CHARMM-style PDB file with segment names, atoms N, HN, CA, C and O in Angstrom:
ATOM      1  N   UNK     1     -67.387  17.150  19.538  1.00  0.00      PROA
ATOM      2  CA  UNK     1     -68.323  17.831  18.673  1.00  0.00      PROA
ATOM      3  C   UNK     1     -68.326  17.134  17.320  1.00  0.00      PROA
ATOM      4  O   UNK     1     -67.284  16.664  16.864  1.00  0.00      PROA
ATOM      5  N   UNK     2     -69.451  17.063  16.695  1.00  0.00      PROA
ATOM      6  HN  UNK     2     -70.298  17.445  17.066  1.00  0.00      PROA
ATOM      7  CA  UNK     2     -69.604  16.322  15.450  1.00  0.00      PROA
ATOM      8  C   UNK     2     -69.381  17.176  14.209  1.00  0.00      PROA
ATOM      9  O   UNK     2     -69.570  16.695  13.092  1.00  0.00      PROA
ATOM     10  N   UNK     3     -68.984  18.427  14.379  1.00  0.00      PROA
ATOM     11  HN  UNK     3     -68.830  18.818  15.287  1.00  0.00      PROA
ATOM     12  CA  UNK     3     -68.719  19.296  13.243  1.00  0.00      PROA
ATOM     13  C   UNK     3     -67.210  19.502  13.130  1.00  0.00      PROA
ATOM     14  O   UNK     3     -66.552  19.919  14.083  1.00  0.00      PROA
ATOM     15  N   UNK     4     -66.683  19.204  11.962  1.00  0.00      PROA
ATOM     16  HN  UNK     4     -67.217  18.865  11.188  1.00  0.00      PROA
ATOM     17  CA  UNK     4     -65.262  19.406  11.698  1.00  0.00      PROA
ATOM     18  C   UNK     4     -65.112  20.660  10.841  1.00  0.00      PROA
ATOM     19  O   UNK     4     -65.865  20.859   9.887  1.00  0.00      PROA
ATOM     20  N   UNK     5     -64.143  21.501  11.182  1.00  0.00      PROA
ATOM     21  HN  UNK     5     -63.531  21.339  11.956  1.00  0.00      PROA
ATOM     22  CA  UNK     5     -63.869  22.724  10.426  1.00  0.00      PROA
ATOM     23  C   UNK     5     -62.643  22.467   9.560  1.00  0.00      PROA
ATOM     24  O   UNK     5     -61.561  22.174  10.069  1.00  0.00      PROA
ATOM     25  N   UNK     6     -62.822  22.580   8.249  1.00  0.00      PROA
ATOM     26  HN  UNK     6     -63.700  22.818   7.836  1.00  0.00      PROA
ATOM     27  CA  UNK     6     -61.760  22.260   7.297  1.00  0.00      PROA
ATOM     28  C   UNK     6     -61.112  23.512   6.690  1.00  0.00      PROA
ATOM     29  O   UNK     6     -60.852  23.562   5.488  1.00  0.00      PROA
ATOM     30  N   UNK     7     -60.861  24.499   7.517  1.00  0.00      PROA
ATOM     31  HN  UNK     7     -61.073  24.458   8.494  1.00  0.00      PROA
ATOM     32  CA  UNK     7     -60.215  25.720   7.026  1.00  0.00      PROA
ATOM     33  C   UNK     7     -58.831  25.397   6.466  1.00  0.00      PROA
ATOM     34  O   UNK     7     -58.438  25.945   5.437  1.00  0.00      PROA
ATOM     35  N   UNK     8     -58.102  24.524   7.126  1.00  0.00      PROA
ATOM     36  HN  UNK     8     -58.422  24.079   7.962  1.00  0.00      PROA
ATOM     37  CA  UNK     8     -56.759  24.175   6.676  1.00  0.00      PROA
ATOM     38  C   UNK     8     -56.766  23.539   5.288  1.00  0.00      PROA
ATOM     39  O   UNK     8     -55.865  23.784   4.486  1.00  0.00      PROA
ATOM     40  N   UNK     9     -57.784  22.723   5.005  1.00  0.00      PROA
ATOM     41  HN  UNK     9     -58.516  22.525   5.657  1.00  0.00      PROA
ATOM     42  CA  UNK     9     -57.904  22.091   3.692  1.00  0.00      PROA
ATOM     43  C   UNK     9     -58.120  23.150   2.616  1.00  0.00      PROA
ATOM     44  O   UNK     9     -57.478  23.120   1.566  1.00  0.00      PROA
ATOM     45  N   UNK    10     -59.035  24.094   2.888  1.00  0.00      PROA
ATOM     46  HN  UNK    10     -59.556  24.119   3.741  1.00  0.00      PROA
ATOM     47  CA  UNK    10     -59.322  25.137   1.909  1.00  0.00      PROA
ATOM     48  C   UNK    10     -58.131  26.081   1.731  1.00  0.00      PROA
ATOM     49  O   UNK    10     -57.866  26.544   0.622  1.00  0.00      PROA
ATOM     50  N   UNK    11     -57.420  26.362   2.813  1.00  0.00      PROA
ATOM     51  HN  UNK    11     -57.635  25.985   3.714  1.00  0.00      PROA
ATOM     52  CA  UNK    11     -56.219  27.195   2.691  1.00  0.00      PROA
ATOM     53  C   UNK    11     -55.207  26.527   1.760  1.00  0.00      PROA
ATOM     54  O   UNK    11     -54.605  27.188   0.914  1.00  0.00      PROA
ATOM     55  N   UNK    12     -55.025  25.228   1.919  1.00  0.00      PROA
ATOM     56  HN  UNK    12     -55.515  24.692   2.607  1.00  0.00      PROA
ATOM     57  CA  UNK    12     -54.080  24.498   1.067  1.00  0.00      PROA
ATOM     58  C   UNK    12     -54.548  24.496  -0.387  1.00  0.00      PROA
ATOM     59  O   UNK    12     -53.744  24.690  -1.299  1.00  0.00      PROA
ATOM     60  N   UNK    13     -55.853  24.276  -0.607  1.00  0.00      PROA
ATOM     61  HN  UNK    13     -56.506  24.118   0.134  1.00  0.00      PROA
ATOM     62  CA  UNK    13     -56.379  24.258  -1.971  1.00  0.00      PROA
ATOM     63  C   UNK    13     -56.209  25.610  -2.656  1.00  0.00      PROA
ATOM     64  O   UNK    13     -55.961  25.677  -3.860  1.00  0.00      PROA
ATOM     65  N   UNK    14     -56.344  26.679  -1.888  1.00  0.00      PROA
ATOM     66  HN  UNK    14     -56.545  26.625  -0.910  1.00  0.00      PROA
ATOM     67  CA  UNK    14     -56.241  28.031  -2.449  1.00  0.00      PROA
ATOM     68  C   UNK    14     -54.818  28.582  -2.380  1.00  0.00      PROA
ATOM     69  O   UNK    14     -54.553  29.701  -2.821  1.00  0.00      PROA
ATOM     70  N   UNK    15     -53.901  27.778  -1.818  1.00  0.00      PROA
ATOM     71  HN  UNK    15     -54.117  26.870  -1.460  1.00  0.00      PROA
ATOM     72  CA  UNK    15     -52.502  28.196  -1.654  1.00  0.00      PROA
ATOM     73  C   UNK    15     -52.425  29.550  -0.944  1.00  0.00      PROA
ATOM     74  O   UNK    15     -51.733  30.472  -1.377  1.00  0.00      PROA
ATOM     75  N   UNK    16     -53.164  29.626   0.162  1.00  0.00      PROA
ATOM     76  HN  UNK    16     -53.725  28.877   0.514  1.00  0.00      PROA
ATOM     77  CA  UNK    16     -53.234  30.859   0.939  1.00  0.00      PROA
ATOM     78  C   UNK    16     -52.693  30.585   2.350  1.00  0.00      PROA
ATOM     79  O   UNK    16     -52.899  29.507   2.906  1.00  0.00      PROA
ATOM     80  N   UNK    17     -52.013  31.559   2.903  1.00  0.00      PROA
ATOM     81  HN  UNK    17     -51.845  32.435   2.451  1.00  0.00      PROA
ATOM     82  CA  UNK    17     -51.473  31.419   4.252  1.00  0.00      PROA
ATOM     83  C   UNK    17     -52.502  31.858   5.291  1.00  0.00      PROA
ATOM     84  O   UNK    17     -53.470  32.551   4.979  1.00  0.00      PROA
ATOM     85  N   UNK    18     -52.271  31.445   6.507  1.00  0.00      PROA
ATOM     86  HN  UNK    18     -51.484  30.882   6.760  1.00  0.00      PROA
ATOM     87  CA  UNK    18     -53.120  31.876   7.622  1.00  0.00      PROA
ATOM     88  C   UNK    18     -53.040  33.388   7.763  1.00  0.00      PROA
ATOM     89  O   UNK    18     -54.040  34.044   8.055  1.00  0.00      PROA
ATOM     90  N   UNK    19     -51.852  33.940   7.556  1.00  0.00      PROA
ATOM     91  HN  UNK    19     -51.040  33.408   7.319  1.00  0.00      PROA
ATOM     92  CA  UNK    19     -51.669  35.386   7.653  1.00  0.00      PROA
ATOM     93  C   UNK    19     -52.519  36.117   6.625  1.00  0.00      PROA
ATOM     94  O   UNK    19     -53.178  37.104   6.952  1.00  0.00      PROA
ATOM     95  N   UNK    20     -52.509  35.637   5.383  1.00  0.00      PROA
ATOM     96  HN  UNK    20     -51.974  34.835   5.118  1.00  0.00      PROA
ATOM     97  CA  UNK    20     -53.293  36.282   4.336  1.00  0.00      PROA
ATOM     98  C   UNK    20     -54.786  36.176   4.626  1.00  0.00      PROA
ATOM     99  O   UNK    20     -55.519  37.152   4.462  1.00  0.00      PROA
ATOM    100  N   UNK    21     -55.245  34.998   5.058  1.00  0.00      PROA
ATOM    101  HN  UNK    21     -54.650  34.205   5.191  1.00  0.00      PROA
ATOM    102  CA  UNK    21     -56.660  34.840   5.390  1.00  0.00      PROA
ATOM    103  C   UNK    21     -57.041  35.760   6.543  1.00  0.00      PROA
ATOM    104  O   UNK    21     -58.102  36.384   6.522  1.00  0.00      PROA
ATOM    105  N   UNK    22     -56.179  35.840   7.541  1.00  0.00      PROA
ATOM    106  HN  UNK    22     -55.318  35.333   7.559  1.00  0.00      PROA
ATOM    107  CA  UNK    22     -56.423  36.718   8.688  1.00  0.00      PROA
ATOM    108  C   UNK    22     -56.613  38.157   8.240  1.00  0.00      PROA
ATOM    109  O   UNK    22     -57.530  38.837   8.699  1.00  0.00      PROA
ATOM    110  N   UNK    23     -55.754  38.623   7.349  1.00  0.00      PROA
ATOM    111  HN  UNK    23     -55.008  38.071   6.976  1.00  0.00      PROA
ATOM    112  CA  UNK    23     -55.852  39.998   6.856  1.00  0.00      PROA
ATOM    113  C   UNK    23     -57.114  40.217   6.038  1.00  0.00      PROA
ATOM    114  O   UNK    23     -57.767  41.252   6.173  1.00  0.00      PROA
ATOM    115  N   UNK    24     -57.466  39.254   5.190  1.00  0.00      PROA
ATOM    116  HN  UNK    24     -56.936  38.414   5.080  1.00  0.00      PROA
ATOM    117  CA  UNK    24     -58.654  39.397   4.340  1.00  0.00      PROA
ATOM    118  C   UNK    24     -59.953  39.355   5.138  1.00  0.00      PROA
ATOM    119  O   UNK    24     -60.910  40.059   4.818  1.00  0.00      PROA
ATOM    120  N   UNK    25     -59.977  38.522   6.181  1.00  0.00      PROA
ATOM    121  HN  UNK    25     -59.199  37.950   6.441  1.00  0.00      PROA
ATOM    122  CA  UNK    25     -61.211  38.325   6.954  1.00  0.00      PROA
ATOM    123  C   UNK    25     -61.328  39.341   8.089  1.00  0.00      PROA
ATOM    124  O   UNK    25     -62.431  39.721   8.481  1.00  0.00      PROA
ATOM    125  N   UNK    26     -60.188  39.773   8.609  1.00  0.00      PROA
ATOM    126  HN  UNK    26     -59.291  39.464   8.291  1.00  0.00      PROA
ATOM    127  CA  UNK    26     -60.211  40.728   9.709  1.00  0.00      PROA
ATOM    128  C   UNK    26     -60.336  40.075  11.070  1.00  0.00      PROA
ATOM    129  O   UNK    26     -60.860  40.678  12.007  1.00  0.00      PROA
ATOM    130  N   UNK    27     -59.857  38.841  11.185  1.00  0.00      PROA
ATOM    131  HN  UNK    27     -59.432  38.352  10.423  1.00  0.00      PROA
ATOM    132  CA  UNK    27     -59.802  38.187  12.497  1.00  0.00      PROA
ATOM    133  C   UNK    27     -58.351  37.799  12.770  1.00  0.00      PROA
ATOM    134  O   UNK    27     -57.538  37.712  11.850  1.00  0.00      PROA
ATOM    135  N   UNK    28     -58.044  37.573  14.014  1.00  0.00      PROA
ATOM    136  HN  UNK    28     -58.704  37.644  14.762  1.00  0.00      PROA
ATOM    137  CA  UNK    28     -56.656  37.302  14.382  1.00  0.00      PROA
ATOM    138  C   UNK    28     -56.202  35.932  13.888  1.00  0.00      PROA
ATOM    139  O   UNK    28     -57.010  35.032  13.659  1.00  0.00      PROA
ATOM    140  N   UNK    29     -54.901  35.802  13.732  1.00  0.00      PROA
ATOM    141  HN  UNK    29     -54.245  36.533  13.917  1.00  0.00      PROA
ATOM    142  CA  UNK    29     -54.338  34.509  13.349  1.00  0.00      PROA
ATOM    143  C   UNK    29     -54.605  33.478  14.440  1.00  0.00      PROA
ATOM    144  O   UNK    29     -54.767  32.293  14.150  1.00  0.00      PROA
ATOM    145  N   UNK    30     -54.652  33.921  15.682  1.00  0.00      PROA
ATOM    146  HN  UNK    30     -54.521  34.883  15.918  1.00  0.00      PROA
ATOM    147  CA  UNK    30     -54.953  33.000  16.789  1.00  0.00      PROA
ATOM    148  C   UNK    30     -56.351  32.404  16.630  1.00  0.00      PROA
ATOM    149  O   UNK    30     -56.546  31.210  16.861  1.00  0.00      PROA
ATOM    150  N   UNK    31     -57.320  33.224  16.238  1.00  0.00      PROA
ATOM    151  HN  UNK    31     -57.161  34.194  16.050  1.00  0.00      PROA
ATOM    152  CA  UNK    31     -58.680  32.713  16.047  1.00  0.00      PROA
ATOM    153  C   UNK    31     -58.775  31.775  14.852  1.00  0.00      PROA
ATOM    154  O   UNK    31     -59.528  30.802  14.888  1.00  0.00      PROA
ATOM    155  N   UNK    32     -58.025  32.052  13.802  1.00  0.00      PROA
ATOM    156  HN  UNK    32     -57.413  32.842  13.773  1.00  0.00      PROA
ATOM    157  CA  UNK    32     -58.001  31.129  12.665  1.00  0.00      PROA
ATOM    158  C   UNK    32     -57.359  29.810  13.084  1.00  0.00      PROA
ATOM    159  O   UNK    32     -57.807  28.741  12.669  1.00  0.00      PROA
ATOM    160  N   UNK    33     -56.329  29.881  13.892  1.00  0.00      PROA
ATOM    161  HN  UNK    33     -55.965  30.749  14.229  1.00  0.00      PROA
ATOM    162  CA  UNK    33     -55.686  28.663  14.396  1.00  0.00      PROA
ATOM    163  C   UNK    33     -56.651  27.840  15.242  1.00  0.00      PROA
ATOM    164  O   UNK    33     -56.647  26.611  15.173  1.00  0.00      PROA
ATOM    165  N   UNK    34     -57.470  28.510  16.034  1.00  0.00      PROA
ATOM    166  HN  UNK    34     -57.473  29.508  16.090  1.00  0.00      PROA
ATOM    167  CA  UNK    34     -58.479  27.814  16.833  1.00  0.00      PROA
ATOM    168  C   UNK    34     -59.446  27.073  15.913  1.00  0.00      PROA
ATOM    169  O   UNK    34     -59.817  25.932  16.186  1.00  0.00      PROA
ATOM    170  N   UNK    35     -59.848  27.718  14.833  1.00  0.00      PROA
ATOM    171  HN  UNK    35     -59.546  28.645  14.611  1.00  0.00      PROA
ATOM    172  CA  UNK    35     -60.724  27.051  13.853  1.00  0.00      PROA
ATOM    173  C   UNK    35     -60.006  25.872  13.207  1.00  0.00      PROA
ATOM    174  O   UNK    35     -60.567  24.781  13.108  1.00  0.00      PROA
ATOM    175  N   UNK    36     -58.768  26.087  12.766  1.00  0.00      PROA
ATOM    176  HN  UNK    36     -58.312  26.973  12.847  1.00  0.00      PROA
ATOM    177  CA  UNK    36     -58.000  25.043  12.089  1.00  0.00      PROA
ATOM    178  C   UNK    36     -57.792  23.821  12.974  1.00  0.00      PROA
ATOM    179  O   UNK    36     -57.842  22.686  12.498  1.00  0.00      PROA
ATOM    180  N   UNK    37     -57.559  24.055  14.263  1.00  0.00      PROA
ATOM    181  HN  UNK    37     -57.518  24.976  14.650  1.00  0.00      PROA
ATOM    182  CA  UNK    37     -57.230  22.965  15.178  1.00  0.00      PROA
ATOM    183  C   UNK    37     -58.454  22.287  15.779  1.00  0.00      PROA
ATOM    184  O   UNK    37     -58.325  21.391  16.613  1.00  0.00      PROA
ATOM    185  N   UNK    38     -59.637  22.712  15.356  1.00  0.00      PROA
ATOM    186  HN  UNK    38     -59.742  23.440  14.679  1.00  0.00      PROA
ATOM    187  CA  UNK    38     -60.855  22.073  15.850  1.00  0.00      PROA
ATOM    188  C   UNK    38     -61.204  22.424  17.285  1.00  0.00      PROA
ATOM    189  O   UNK    38     -61.958  21.697  17.932  1.00  0.00      PROA
ATOM    190  N   UNK    39     -60.672  23.516  17.790  1.00  0.00      PROA
ATOM    191  HN  UNK    39     -60.059  24.107  17.264  1.00  0.00      PROA
ATOM    192  CA  UNK    39     -60.917  23.925  19.175  1.00  0.00      PROA
ATOM    193  C   UNK    39     -62.077  24.909  19.307  1.00  0.00      PROA
ATOM    194  O   UNK    39     -62.495  25.225  20.421  1.00  0.00      PROA
ATOM    195  N   UNK    40     -62.595  25.394  18.189  1.00  0.00      PROA
ATOM    196  HN  UNK    40     -62.255  25.138  17.284  1.00  0.00      PROA
ATOM    197  CA  UNK    40     -63.670  26.391  18.227  1.00  0.00      PROA
ATOM    198  C   UNK    40     -64.974  25.747  18.680  1.00  0.00      PROA
ATOM    199  O   UNK    40     -65.310  24.641  18.256  1.00  0.00      PROA
ATOM    200  N   UNK    41     -65.698  26.438  19.534  1.00  0.00      PROA
ATOM    201  HN  UNK    41     -65.425  27.337  19.879  1.00  0.00      PROA
ATOM    202  CA  UNK    41     -67.003  25.978  20.004  1.00  0.00      PROA
ATOM    203  C   UNK    41     -68.129  26.621  19.217  1.00  0.00      PROA
ATOM    204  O   UNK    41     -69.263  26.143  19.251  1.00  0.00      PROA
ATOM    205  N   UNK    42     -67.827  27.710  18.502  1.00  0.00      PROA
ATOM    206  HN  UNK    42     -66.906  28.098  18.474  1.00  0.00      PROA
ATOM    207  CA  UNK    42     -68.842  28.421  17.728  1.00  0.00      PROA
ATOM    208  C   UNK    42     -68.135  29.252  16.665  1.00  0.00      PROA
ATOM    209  O   UNK    42     -66.943  29.543  16.760  1.00  0.00      PROA
ATOM    210  N   UNK    43     -68.911  29.624  15.650  1.00  0.00      PROA
ATOM    211  HN  UNK    43     -69.879  29.387  15.573  1.00  0.00      PROA
ATOM    212  CA  UNK    43     -68.415  30.545  14.629  1.00  0.00      PROA
ATOM    213  C   UNK    43     -69.577  31.449  14.232  1.00  0.00      PROA
ATOM    214  O   UNK    43     -70.688  30.982  13.983  1.00  0.00      PROA
ATOM    215  N   UNK    44     -69.310  32.717  14.180  1.00  0.00      PROA
ATOM    216  HN  UNK    44     -68.407  33.097  14.382  1.00  0.00      PROA
ATOM    217  CA  UNK    44     -70.358  33.667  13.793  1.00  0.00      PROA
ATOM    218  C   UNK    44     -70.626  33.539  12.302  1.00  0.00      PROA
ATOM    219  O   UNK    44     -69.717  33.287  11.511  1.00  0.00      PROA
ATOM    220  N   UNK    45     -71.874  33.713  11.936  1.00  0.00      PROA
ATOM    221  HN  UNK    45     -72.613  33.917  12.579  1.00  0.00      PROA
ATOM    222  CA  UNK    45     -72.263  33.612  10.532  1.00  0.00      PROA
ATOM    223  C   UNK    45     -71.535  34.656   9.691  1.00  0.00      PROA
ATOM    224  O   UNK    45     -71.119  34.357   8.572  1.00  0.00      PROA
ATOM    225  N   UNK    46     -71.377  35.855  10.199  1.00  0.00      PROA
ATOM    226  HN  UNK    46     -71.716  36.098  11.108  1.00  0.00      PROA
ATOM    227  CA  UNK    46     -70.674  36.870   9.405  1.00  0.00      PROA
ATOM    228  C   UNK    46     -69.199  36.512   9.231  1.00  0.00      PROA
ATOM    229  O   UNK    46     -68.609  36.840   8.202  1.00  0.00      PROA
ATOM    230  N   UNK    47     -68.595  35.849  10.211  1.00  0.00      PROA
ATOM    231  HN  UNK    47     -69.075  35.582  11.047  1.00  0.00      PROA
ATOM    232  CA  UNK    47     -67.212  35.391  10.073  1.00  0.00      PROA
ATOM    233  C   UNK    47     -67.134  34.285   9.028  1.00  0.00      PROA
ATOM    234  O   UNK    47     -66.228  34.280   8.195  1.00  0.00      PROA
ATOM    235  N   UNK    48     -68.075  33.352   9.067  1.00  0.00      PROA
ATOM    236  HN  UNK    48     -68.811  33.356   9.743  1.00  0.00      PROA
ATOM    237  CA  UNK    48     -68.124  32.288   8.072  1.00  0.00      PROA
ATOM    238  C   UNK    48     -68.301  32.881   6.675  1.00  0.00      PROA
ATOM    239  O   UNK    48     -67.679  32.424   5.717  1.00  0.00      PROA
ATOM    240  N   UNK    49     -69.145  33.889   6.569  1.00  0.00      PROA
ATOM    241  HN  UNK    49     -69.651  34.260   7.348  1.00  0.00      PROA
ATOM    242  CA  UNK    49     -69.359  34.576   5.288  1.00  0.00      PROA
ATOM    243  C   UNK    49     -68.053  35.182   4.773  1.00  0.00      PROA
ATOM    244  O   UNK    49     -67.719  35.037   3.597  1.00  0.00      PROA
ATOM    245  N   UNK    50     -67.325  35.851   5.645  1.00  0.00      PROA
ATOM    246  HN  UNK    50     -67.596  35.969   6.600  1.00  0.00      PROA
ATOM    247  CA  UNK    50     -66.064  36.479   5.244  1.00  0.00      PROA
ATOM    248  C   UNK    50     -65.026  35.438   4.838  1.00  0.00      PROA
ATOM    249  O   UNK    50     -64.285  35.641   3.876  1.00  0.00      PROA
ATOM    250  N   UNK    51     -64.972  34.335   5.560  1.00  0.00      PROA
ATOM    251  HN  UNK    51     -65.574  34.170   6.341  1.00  0.00      PROA
ATOM    252  CA  UNK    51     -64.036  33.258   5.219  1.00  0.00      PROA
ATOM    253  C   UNK    51     -64.381  32.679   3.853  1.00  0.00      PROA
ATOM    254  O   UNK    51     -63.493  32.440   3.035  1.00  0.00      PROA
ATOM    255  N   UNK    52     -65.668  32.451   3.603  1.00  0.00      PROA
ATOM    256  HN  UNK    52     -66.390  32.645   4.267  1.00  0.00      PROA
ATOM    257  CA  UNK    52     -66.102  31.916   2.310  1.00  0.00      PROA
ATOM    258  C   UNK    52     -65.772  32.878   1.173  1.00  0.00      PROA
ATOM    259  O   UNK    52     -65.355  32.453   0.096  1.00  0.00      PROA
ATOM    260  N   UNK    53     -65.959  34.168   1.416  1.00  0.00      PROA
ATOM    261  HN  UNK    53     -66.298  34.513   2.291  1.00  0.00      PROA
ATOM    262  CA  UNK    53     -65.616  35.166   0.382  1.00  0.00      PROA
ATOM    263  C   UNK    53     -64.117  35.152   0.105  1.00  0.00      PROA
ATOM    264  O   UNK    53     -63.692  35.171  -1.050  1.00  0.00      PROA
ATOM    265  N   UNK    54     -63.319  35.119   1.169  1.00  0.00      PROA
ATOM    266  HN  UNK    54     -63.664  35.103   2.108  1.00  0.00      PROA
ATOM    267  CA  UNK    54     -61.860  35.157   1.022  1.00  0.00      PROA
ATOM    268  C   UNK    54     -61.332  33.904   0.328  1.00  0.00      PROA
ATOM    269  O   UNK    54     -60.382  33.975  -0.452  1.00  0.00      PROA
ATOM    270  N   UNK    55     -61.950  32.757   0.614  1.00  0.00      PROA
ATOM    271  HN  UNK    55     -62.721  32.700   1.248  1.00  0.00      PROA
ATOM    272  CA  UNK    55     -61.478  31.488   0.043  1.00  0.00      PROA
ATOM    273  C   UNK    55     -62.251  31.080  -1.212  1.00  0.00      PROA
ATOM    274  O   UNK    55     -61.965  30.050  -1.823  1.00  0.00      PROA
ATOM    275  N   UNK    56     -63.239  31.906  -1.588  1.00  0.00      PROA
ATOM    276  HN  UNK    56     -63.472  32.743  -1.092  1.00  0.00      PROA
ATOM    277  CA  UNK    56     -64.079  31.619  -2.755  1.00  0.00      PROA
ATOM    278  C   UNK    56     -64.628  30.192  -2.684  1.00  0.00      PROA
ATOM    279  O   UNK    56     -64.392  29.367  -3.566  1.00  0.00      PROA
ATOM    280  N   UNK    57     -65.369  29.931  -1.599  1.00  0.00      PROA
ATOM    281  HN  UNK    57     -65.560  30.601  -0.882  1.00  0.00      PROA
ATOM    282  CA  UNK    57     -65.916  28.598  -1.382  1.00  0.00      PROA
ATOM    283  C   UNK    57     -67.297  28.682  -0.735  1.00  0.00      PROA
ATOM    284  O   UNK    57     -67.781  29.767  -0.413  1.00  0.00      PROA
ATOM    285  N   UNK    58     -67.909  27.542  -0.555  1.00  0.00      PROA
ATOM    286  HN  UNK    58     -67.516  26.661  -0.817  1.00  0.00      PROA
ATOM    287  CA  UNK    58     -69.202  27.434   0.098  1.00  0.00      PROA
ATOM    288  C   UNK    58     -69.005  27.040   1.557  1.00  0.00      PROA
ATOM    289  O   UNK    58     -67.978  26.454   1.897  1.00  0.00      PROA
ATOM    290  N   UNK    59     -69.973  27.350   2.436  1.00  0.00      PROA
ATOM    291  HN  UNK    59     -70.808  27.826   2.161  1.00  0.00      PROA
ATOM    292  CA  UNK    59     -69.851  26.930   3.834  1.00  0.00      PROA
ATOM    293  C   UNK    59     -69.631  25.423   3.980  1.00  0.00      PROA
ATOM    294  O   UNK    59     -68.923  24.983   4.886  1.00  0.00      PROA
ATOM    295  N   UNK    60     -70.233  24.638   3.094  1.00  0.00      PROA
ATOM    296  HN  UNK    60     -70.808  24.996   2.358  1.00  0.00      PROA
ATOM    297  CA  UNK    60     -70.058  23.188   3.140  1.00  0.00      PROA
ATOM    298  C   UNK    60     -68.647  22.729   2.801  1.00  0.00      PROA
ATOM    299  O   UNK    60     -68.272  21.596   3.104  1.00  0.00      PROA
ATOM    300  N   UNK    61     -67.861  23.605   2.172  1.00  0.00      PROA
ATOM    301  HN  UNK    61     -68.166  24.525   1.925  1.00  0.00      PROA
ATOM    302  CA  UNK    61     -66.460  23.284   1.915  1.00  0.00      PROA
ATOM    303  C   UNK    61     -65.629  23.420   3.186  1.00  0.00      PROA
ATOM    304  O   UNK    61     -64.552  22.836   3.302  1.00  0.00      PROA
ATOM    305  N   UNK    62     -66.136  24.190   4.128  1.00  0.00      PROA
ATOM    306  HN  UNK    62     -67.011  24.665   4.034  1.00  0.00      PROA
ATOM    307  CA  UNK    62     -65.412  24.462   5.372  1.00  0.00      PROA
ATOM    308  C   UNK    62     -65.936  23.615   6.531  1.00  0.00      PROA
ATOM    309  O   UNK    62     -65.158  23.118   7.345  1.00  0.00      PROA
ATOM    310  N   UNK    63     -67.253  23.458   6.598  1.00  0.00      PROA
ATOM    311  HN  UNK    63     -67.885  23.862   5.936  1.00  0.00      PROA
ATOM    312  CA  UNK    63     -67.881  22.730   7.700  1.00  0.00      PROA
ATOM    313  C   UNK    63     -68.305  21.346   7.242  1.00  0.00      PROA
ATOM    314  O   UNK    63     -68.895  21.188   6.173  1.00  0.00      PROA
ATOM    315  N   UNK    64     -67.998  20.339   8.063  1.00  0.00      PROA
ATOM    316  HN  UNK    64     -67.518  20.468   8.931  1.00  0.00      PROA
ATOM    317  CA  UNK    64     -68.312  18.953   7.724  1.00  0.00      PROA
ATOM    318  C   UNK    64     -68.892  18.261   8.953  1.00  0.00      PROA
ATOM    319  O   UNK    64     -68.343  18.368  10.050  1.00  0.00      PROA
ATOM    320  N   UNK    65     -69.992  17.560   8.768  1.00  0.00      PROA
ATOM    321  HN  UNK    65     -70.438  17.474   7.877  1.00  0.00      PROA
ATOM    322  CA  UNK    65     -70.586  16.782   9.856  1.00  0.00      PROA
ATOM    323  C   UNK    65     -69.921  15.415   9.894  1.00  0.00      PROA
ATOM    324  O   UNK    65     -69.871  14.709   8.887  1.00  0.00      PROA
ATOM    325  N   UNK    66     -69.407  15.048  11.070  1.00  0.00      PROA
ATOM    326  HN  UNK    66     -69.447  15.621  11.888  1.00  0.00      PROA
ATOM    327  CA  UNK    66     -68.781  13.746  11.270  1.00  0.00      PROA
ATOM    328  C   UNK    66     -69.499  13.078  12.436  1.00  0.00      PROA
ATOM    329  O   UNK    66     -69.388  13.535  13.574  1.00  0.00      PROA
ATOM    330  N   UNK    67     -70.236  12.000  12.165  1.00  0.00      PROA
ATOM    331  HN  UNK    67     -70.326  11.629  11.240  1.00  0.00      PROA
ATOM    332  CA  UNK    67     -70.932  11.314  13.253  1.00  0.00      PROA
ATOM    333  C   UNK    67     -69.957  10.929  14.367  1.00  0.00      PROA
ATOM    334  O   UNK    67     -68.794  10.624  14.099  1.00  0.00      PROA
ATOM    335  N   UNK    68     -70.421  10.943  15.587  1.00  0.00      PROA
ATOM    336  HN  UNK    68     -71.365  11.190  15.804  1.00  0.00      PROA
ATOM    337  CA  UNK    68     -69.582  10.666  16.752  1.00  0.00      PROA
ATOM    338  C   UNK    68     -68.872   9.320  16.648  1.00  0.00      PROA
ATOM    339  O   UNK    68     -67.732   9.198  17.095  1.00  0.00      PROA
ATOM    340  N   UNK    69     -69.521   8.298  16.064  1.00  0.00      PROA
ATOM    341  HN  UNK    69     -70.448   8.397  15.700  1.00  0.00      PROA
ATOM    342  CA  UNK    69     -68.891   6.974  15.952  1.00  0.00      PROA
ATOM    343  C   UNK    69     -67.629   7.045  15.104  1.00  0.00      PROA
ATOM    344  O   UNK    69     -66.611   6.451  15.460  1.00  0.00      PROA
ATOM    345  N   UNK    70     -67.685   7.770  13.976  1.00  0.00      PROA
ATOM    346  HN  UNK    70     -68.512   8.252  13.687  1.00  0.00      PROA
ATOM    347  CA  UNK    70     -66.536   7.903  13.106  1.00  0.00      PROA
ATOM    348  C   UNK    70     -65.429   8.676  13.791  1.00  0.00      PROA
ATOM    349  O   UNK    70     -64.250   8.360  13.630  1.00  0.00      PROA
ATOM    350  N   UNK    71     -65.802   9.677  14.547  1.00  0.00      PROA
ATOM    351  HN  UNK    71     -66.760   9.934  14.678  1.00  0.00      PROA
ATOM    352  CA  UNK    71     -64.821  10.508  15.235  1.00  0.00      PROA
ATOM    353  C   UNK    71     -64.038   9.673  16.255  1.00  0.00      PROA
ATOM    354  O   UNK    71     -62.826   9.836  16.394  1.00  0.00      PROA
ATOM    355  N   UNK    72     -64.731   8.784  16.962  1.00  0.00      PROA
ATOM    356  HN  UNK    72     -65.715   8.652  16.849  1.00  0.00      PROA
ATOM    357  CA  UNK    72     -64.080   7.940  17.972  1.00  0.00      PROA
ATOM    358  C   UNK    72     -63.138   6.941  17.342  1.00  0.00      PROA
ATOM    359  O   UNK    72     -62.127   6.582  17.945  1.00  0.00      PROA
ATOM    360  N   UNK    73     -63.452   6.474  16.119  1.00  0.00      PROA
ATOM    361  HN  UNK    73     -64.273   6.765  15.628  1.00  0.00      PROA
ATOM    362  CA  UNK    73     -62.601   5.509  15.436  1.00  0.00      PROA
ATOM    363  C   UNK    73     -61.321   6.145  14.914  1.00  0.00      PROA
ATOM    364  O   UNK    73     -60.287   5.482  14.820  1.00  0.00      PROA
ATOM    365  N   UNK    74     -61.387   7.430  14.573  1.00  0.00      PROA
ATOM    366  HN  UNK    74     -62.226   7.968  14.649  1.00  0.00      PROA
ATOM    367  CA  UNK    74     -60.242   8.124  13.965  1.00  0.00      PROA
ATOM    368  C   UNK    74     -59.133   8.407  14.943  1.00  0.00      PROA
ATOM    369  OT1 UNK    74     -58.113   8.985  14.569  1.00  0.00      PROA
TER     370      UNK     74
END
């Protein structure tokens, strides 16, 4: 998939734990881990909204487009 989810980067920038984000957003730590590890196939807009509110960021801070060629090189 050409979309990278940078939840881990934003968590580090905000000095927030997965547990704290889970509590603020209302989703399980397992689901946040799926997002962090790049295993998610989809994300609901309302979940993205809650994550952005909790991390005080924009969707573009969390979601990044990576062309397939770059992904294969990495």
